[in-house]
N, C-alpha and C positions, 0 to 999 in steps of 0.2 A: 771257260777261260781260266787258265792257270796263272799263278802269279809270275813265275819265270820258268819257261819250259827248259831252257838250258842257257849257258853263258854264250853260246855261239849261234843262237837261233834268231837273233834280232836283226831284222832286215828293213829295207825301204819299201814303201807302198806306192806304186806308180801305175796308172791306167788299170786299176783293178787287180794288180798282181803284186805279190810279195817278192822282192828282188834283192839279190846281192849286188853291191856296187861292183863296177868293172875292175877297179884296182884292188890291191891287197890291203889297203889302209883300213884300220879299225879304230874305234873309240872305246876306251875302257870306262865303264860306269862304276864309280866308287861310292860305297856306303859311307857317308861322312861320320857315322857313329862309331865305325870300326876301322875305317881306312882300308877296307877289303874290296877287291874287285868283284862285283856281282854280275857283270854282263860285258860281253864284247859285241859291239855293233858295227855292222858294215858301214864304212864312211864314204858317202857320196861326194861327187864334185861337179865339175862343169857338165859332163855328159848326162848325169842323172838329173841335174837341175833343168837342162834343156828338155829331156824326155818328159819331165813333169809338166813343163809349160806346154809342150805339144799335146799332152793328154788333156790338160785343162782347157786349152783353146778348142780342141776338137769336140769336147763335151759341152761347151758353153751354150751353143745354139739350142740344143734339145733341152738342156736343164733350164735355161732362162725362159723358154717357151712352155715349159710344163705348167699346168694349172697350179696356182698357189696352194690349193688344198692338197695336192699330191706332195709338194715339197714339205708342207706342214705335217702331213701324215708321217713322212719318213723321219722328220725331226722328233715328232711325238714318240715314234717307235724307239728312236735312239735314247730319248729321255727315260723311257721305261726300262730299256736295256741297261742303262747306266745304274739305275736304282737296283736292279736285280743283281748287279755285280759290284755294288759299292764297297763291300768289305775287301774284296780282292784288289780293287783299284786303290783303296786306302793303303793296303799293305805294300803294294808296289811303290806308292809315293813315299811311304816311310822308309823303305829300303834305299831309294835313290836320293831323296831330299833330306832325310833325317828327322822330319817333323813328327811329333807324337801322334799316335794313331787317332786320338780324339780329334786333333786338328786336321789330320788327313781326311777323316770321315766327313768333317764339316766342309772341307774344300770340295769333295766329290759331290755332296748334296748341293753346294752353292753352284758348281758347274752345271749340274743337272737342271737347276732352276733357270739358268741362262738359256739352256736349250729349250726348255718349256716355254719361257717367255717369248723367245724369238720364233718358235713354232706358231704361237698364237698371233704374233705380229705379221707373219707371212701373209695372212689373209686380210691384212689391213693396210695394204699399199694403195692409197687413194689418189686418184687424179682429181682434176677440177675443171669446171667450165667457167668461162669468164664472159660477161656481157660486153659485146663490142659496140662501138659508136656507129658502126656501119651495119644497117639492118640486114645486109646480104651476107654478112660474115658470121661464122661460128668459130669460137676460140676455145681451145682445149689445152690443158697441161697434163701430160701422161708421164708416169714414172716407170723406169725400167732398170734392170741390173746394169751396173757400170762395166762389167766384164770380168775376166779372170783376175783373181786377187791373190797376192802373195802375203802370207802371214808369217811373222817372226815372233816367237814367244820366249819368255825368260824361264829361268830355273826355279824361281822362288815359289811360284804357284803353277806347277807343271801340268796339272789337269784343268783347273778352272780357267786359266788363260787361253788354252786351246778351245775350250767350249765357248768362252766369251768372244773370241774372234771368229771362229768358224761358223757358229750357228747363225749370227745375223747375216753373214755373207751368203750362206746357203739359203736362208729364208728369202733373201732379196732376189735370188736367182743367179748368183755368181758361182762360178767354180773356183776352187782354191788349190794353192800349193802351200805347204807348210814346212817351215824349218824350225823345229824346237831347239832348245838349248842342248848343247852336247853334254852338259852336266846331268840333265834329267830327261832323257829322251824316251824312256820306257813308258811313262804315263801317256805320252802322245801316241805311242804304238798301240797301247791298249784301247785308246779312244778310237783309233782307226780299225782295230779288230772288231769292235762293237758296231761301228758304222757299216762295215762289210757284212756283218751278220744280219743287220736289218734291211740290207738291200739297196744301199746307195749305188746308183749307176757308175760304171767304170769311168774313170777320168774326172769325175766331179770332185773328188777329194784325193790329193796326192801328198805323200810324205817323203821328204828328203832330209836325211840327217848327215851332217858332215861339216866341212870347213865353212864357217859363216861368211868369210869374205868372198870366196869363190862362188858359192851358191848365190849370195846376195848380189854380186856383180852381174850374174846372168839374168836374174829377175829384174834388176833395176834397168838393164839396157835392152831387154826384150820388149818391143812395143806392144806385144799381145797382152802383157801384164798391165792392167789399167789402174791398179791401186795397190799400195803397200800399207799394211797395218802392222805396227811395231810397238812392242813394249820392251823397254830396256834402258840403258844408260843414256844420259843426255849427250855425251860425246859421240856415241854411235848413232844416235838419232840425228844429230847435226850432219854427220857424214851421209846418211841415207837421204836426208832432206836435200842436200846439195846435188847428189847424183840423180835423184828423182826429178829435180828441176830441169834437167837437160831435155826431158820429154814432157815437161809439165804434167808429170804423172801424179795422180791423186795420192795423198798420203795422210794417215792419221797416226799419232804417236802419243803414247803415255810414257813419260820419261821420269827422270829422277825427282826426288822430293827432299825437303828439309823441314818437315812439319813442326810448327810450334804448337805447344799446348799452353794456354793461359789460364792460370788458376787464381781466381779472385777471392778476396777474403770473406765474401758472403756465401761461398759455396758450401755444400755438404762435404767436408774434408774426407770422411771415411769412404763415401761413394766415389769421390774423385780419385783417391788413391787406388782403390780397387780397379776402377776402369782403366786408369792410366797404366798400371802395372800389367794388366791383362793385355792391353794393346801393345805395350813396349816389348813384352816377351812373346807375343804371337809370332810364330815362325822364327823364334830366336832373334827378333828385331829386324828380320830381313824382309821388310815390306816397304814399298815406296811411300806409304802413308803412316809409317811408324813415327811416333813422337820423337823428334830428335833434339828439340830444345824445350825444356819445361820451365816456363816463366811462372814464378809463384810470388804473390804479393807479399811485401816485406813483413807485414804484421803476422802472417801465418807460416812463413817459410821454414822456421825451425820445427814447428809442430808437424808440418807436412813432410819434411825431410826425414824426421825420425820415424814416422809411420811407414813411409815408402821403403826406407832402408830395412826396417824390421820385416816387412812382408817379403822383400827381395831375398833376404837371408833364408826364409822358410820355403822358397821355391824348390821343388824336387827336380833336379837335373838328371837326365839319363837317356839311354837308348830309347827311341820312340816306340819300339816294340814292347817295352815294359808298360804295363797298364797304369802304373803310378807316376810315370814321367809327365811332368808339366811343361818341360822345355828340353828340346833336343840340341844337337850340335849346329854350328854354322856350316855352310856348304863345303868349304875346303880350306886348305892352309893359307891361301892368299887372303881370304876373308878374315881368318883368325888373326893374321899378322896386321891387317888394317885396323882391327879393333884394338889390338895391343898398342899399336902406334898412336892412335887417337887418345887412349887412356894415359899413356906415358907422357905425351905432350901436355895434356891437361894437368897432370900431377906436377910435372916439372915447372909449370907456370902458376902454381898456387892452388889448384883444386885439391879438395880433401876427400878421401875415400870414406864413404858411409857403409858400403857393402860391396863385396866382390873385388873387382879389379885384378883378376888373375885367371889364367887358364884353369879349367876345371878338370881334375884328373883323379877323381874319387869314384868308387863303386863301379869299377869296370869301364871307366871312361878314358883310360890312359891313352889309348891309341886313336881316339876320335878327335874331332875339331870342336871341342866344347869350351865355352867361356862362361864364367860365373855371372849370374845376374848382378849387375853393377849399378850402384847409385853414387854419383859424385856431387858434392856441394861446393859452393864458392866458385862456380864456373863463370867465366866472363868471355866477352867477344874476342879477346886476344888469342883464344885457344882454337885449335883446328876443329875440335868437336863441335864448337858453336857455329862453324862456318861450312862444314862439309858433312855429307851424309855418312854416318858410321856404318850402318847396316849390321847392327849387332845389338846384344841385350844390355845396352848401356844407357842409363837415364841421367843426363846432366841437368842440374838444377841451377837456374839463374833467378835473381830476384828483381822486382820492379816496384815502383811506387804508384804511378798514375796510369789511367787508361791510355792517355795520349802517348806516353812514353813507351808502353808495351806494344801498342799497335805499330809504332814506328820501328821498333826493334824486330817485331815479328815479320814485317814486310821488307826488312833490309836483307834481301837475298834474291838471287836470280830465279829461284824456284817458286812455284805457285800451285802445288798440287792439293795439299790438304792442310787444314788448321783446325784447332779445337779450342773451345773455351768452356770453363766451368764457372757458373754463376747462377744465383736464384733471382737476380734483378732483371726483369723483363726488358726494361728500357735499356739497360747496359748491353744486354744480349743483342738487341737490334743495332745499337750504335757500333759495337765492336765487330759484329759479323759483316756489317756493311763497309767497315773500314779495312777489313783484311783482304789482301790481294791474292785470293786463292780460289781455285775452281770448286772446292768443296769445303764446307765448314760444319763441324759437329758441335752442337750446344748440349753440354752434359751427356754427350754420346761420342764414343770413339769407334763405332762400327759404321763405316761409310759404304762398303761394297755390298750394295743391295740391288737386286735385279730391277726393282721399280725406279731406281734413281740413275741419273746420268753420271757416270764415273769418268773423271778426267780433270786436267789442270790448265793453268794459264802460264804465261811467261815461258821460261825454259823448261817447264814441266810438260810441255807439249800442247797438242790441240786435237779436237775430235772427242767424242764421248762414246762410252760403251754402257749398254743398259738403258733403261728408261723408255719412255714412249717414243723417242726418236731414234731408237737403236739401229734401225735399218737405213737411216738417211745417208750415212757415209758410204753406203754400198749401192746407192741409187742415183741415176741421172734423170734430170727433168727434160722433157721434150715439149716444146711449144708448137701447136698445130693450128694453123688458120685455114679455113675453108670458105670459099665463096659458093653460095648455093643459088 
């Protein structure tokens, strides 16, 4: 597998074949670090979306009836193939998403672990028997694949999200059609290249890149697609949810977040600062679980702010291909403008700049979409940045006095994906985590995406979980069987 064969070699994968779309439309993939075109991809539409469903529907019976061990063995082979090619996969991701190579390598390994986890779970789809009140009856509950699945993945984790969505579906016996983001489609293509190499049967996995609304409408209205799994914005998620309701189609969604971090005065400040900055700058702040509101107890807010600001000033920003880069660019000009807008609004309303707060244009970064690691103090709830997801490397600091006050402020949002607290008080950690209305809470820990745990949110951050011991449940139907003997 080579990183990029040529700018014009990027195609769709349908029914076991690499195809050009029927029309002349193409998608240009831009390296956000240089603003250069790195690939042209054939852009599919309605016809290609329909062909993908035809292939997935035709392959479903044989795939779902294949012994679980055979499905697991193919996923295991894919896991090993990913590890064999992890350096090339990471380089592709850095080219199209901009993240530093170290972060890209970590994402590839994380994606591989989801494949391994779900390969193991494929052989643990258990049914049950139930004692009947009628001595002549035998009662059973069996689980089986829900049917062909449509997966839609975002640009911020272009490899791991494909692995996280496709591997449990495949393990459960579902066939899949995938539409990755137009911003970062090459990582998905490489995933499919490796799946083809290990021998997944034709039609089991299908890749369509192109207009999201056209492709999505086909999959949402085709009755053969039994489930939609989506990660992306809350607005798009609501639209998909409404359309899926017309067929009572199953859907799981991981949507936007507005994660609070609560820093109590009994915490280890140095450790808290290090973890928070690492989490804030991961993928240049472009993660749904990125800390968006940093609440610091009044008695330590000045000390905390000074330490965080100093560390932010020392972060090495640059092209992800450079080994010393700690933070890369944001994905595009639109993302950069949103960050600039949020920061300007905060400053206009009284926030003070501790670090950054400007486009980064040094050391060869003039043409890319770079923004300086930024720390703002004296932020309050009147500012846009305190109410909307910024999706950038900006750390807004708000202060609080009591536990009750900060829990109320943290919960005052429509989102409920992730929250974090830093404290050494065991009693407080229980009280606060139980009071926070979020699907995931980290205590002295900002790393939530682990294959062993269930990843997902509540409220307008979506529903359904990825990973953990119940990872396959969203792709399985239960059938109750009663027999008179």
